[in-house]
Residue, then its C-alpha position, 0 to 999 in steps of 0.5 A: m202014706g195015703e193011709r197016714v193022710e186019711e188017718e189024720k184027716r179022720r182025727d181032725q174030723e173028730n177034733g172038730g166035731d168034739q169042739h162043736r159039741a163042746t160049743k154047742s154045749h157052752e152055748q146051752e149053759r150060757k142061755p139065760v134062765h127064762f122066767v114067765l110071770v102070770h098075773g092074778v084076776s083083775h091084774g096084768g103083766w104090768c103088776w110084775y114091773k118090780i120083779r122084771c127089772l130085778m131079773e133083767n138086770s141080773g141077766y135073766k130073760v123075763s116074759c110077763i103074760d097078760l091073760k085074755g081080758a087083762g092088761l093090754d088085752q082089750t077083750d071084754p072079760n064078760t065075754i070070756f066063759s071058759f077057762q080055756d079061753y081065759n088061759q089061751p094067751l099062756l098056752d099059745f106063748l108056751a106052744a110057740l116056744p122052740g122045742d128045746e126051750q124050758v121055761i119057769l112059770v110063776g103065777h100069783s093069786a088065781g094066776g096058779l090055776n093058769v100055771t097048773d093048767a099049763t103044766y099039764k099041757f106043756p110039761k116038757k116046756v116047763s122046768l118049774a112051777v112057782y105059786v106065789a100066794a097062789t090057788m094051787l089045786k091039783k084038778g081045780m075047781l071041783n068040789e066045795q073043798d077046792v072053793k074053800d081053799g082056793v077062792p077069797d073068803f071076805s064074809d068078814i067084811g061083808e056079802f059078796g056085793d059089798v066087796y065086789d063090783v059085779g057084772f051080769a052081762s048074761g042077765l041078772d038071773q044068771p051068774p055074774t060074768s065079771v067081778v073086780i074088788k071095790k076101789h075103796l077096798l083095794r088097799r085094805l085087801n090087797y096092798q095094805m103093805c105096799p108103797e102107796e104109789d104102787s096101790t094107787l097105780a094098781a087102783m088105776l089099772v085093775r080091771p074086772g076079771p072073768i069070774r065065770a071063766l075061772t069058776s070053770a077051771r077043771f083039769k081032771g082027765e086032761e092030757g098032758g100036751e105035746g101028744s106024749e105024756s098023760r096028765e098023771d105022768a105029767v110031773v112039774p116040780r112045784i115051790y109055793i111061796k107063802t105070804a104071812y099077812d095075806r088078806v085075799v088067799k089067807p094063810a089057812q087057806q094057803e096051808a090047806m093047798i100045800k097039805r093037800w098037794p104038797p109041793s117040793a119046797v115052801y118058802a114064806l114071805e113076811s108080805d101082804h098078797s102083793p109081794f111083787f109091790s111090798a117085798p120085791f127084793a124078798l121075793f126075787g131072792f126066793l125065785v133065784k133061790a128056786v132056780a139054784a134048786l133045779 
């Protein structure tokens, strides 16, 4: 009799464990996909407002990062000299995530450098990296080819100083410390296909970017974070979203970066450099498609 009671108790415990595991698995399945959106130079988390709205209304979790000296972060960009310093807000965000949580990183323009850096340092916390008209360089700004492919070329408009307002906080005899595209060129270069209210808003909010930090981006020899994987082993899937009418990271540059470091998939948008304004529904559709492919 006692043996039968013990046997029934054991079965109840096993069934309870199975139910607990099933409940836990169900909770994990219900956990919303978490997108982390990373802006390009001179912008901030604000530039993603249309995409954030679409995503949150569709049940996704969204975080919009302000890199150092950008958006609501009040650090003077003229004081940011290292890429590590510039990218610290994103790295801190990833470091603070629960150990079992993974995110999808989405980088726009120069924000692609920040995304690449993060995938090397936190490979276990990033399930996918998406580059939107972005700088996608495996090792950062190491050589002339990297600069040719990843840095905007406005030579058809004029000299460097004709396109940018330039800061020389370290002195005129030193390299520039910050740049921002001149106000009268913003719509022509960044937002030519965007609604005027969006380009007007952007012109009010863009800030100088820490050019010295950006040009110092180097990934060679870095360790893939969390103390377990080397940089070479830190393989995070990548997707590139091209922008057909881009006047900043031009189509030829995008194609060159894709050829040099092929991603797992490439999508194409009929948009300017800022599809979060000019083609938000199409961009949102591609991001959802990318999730479905995981």
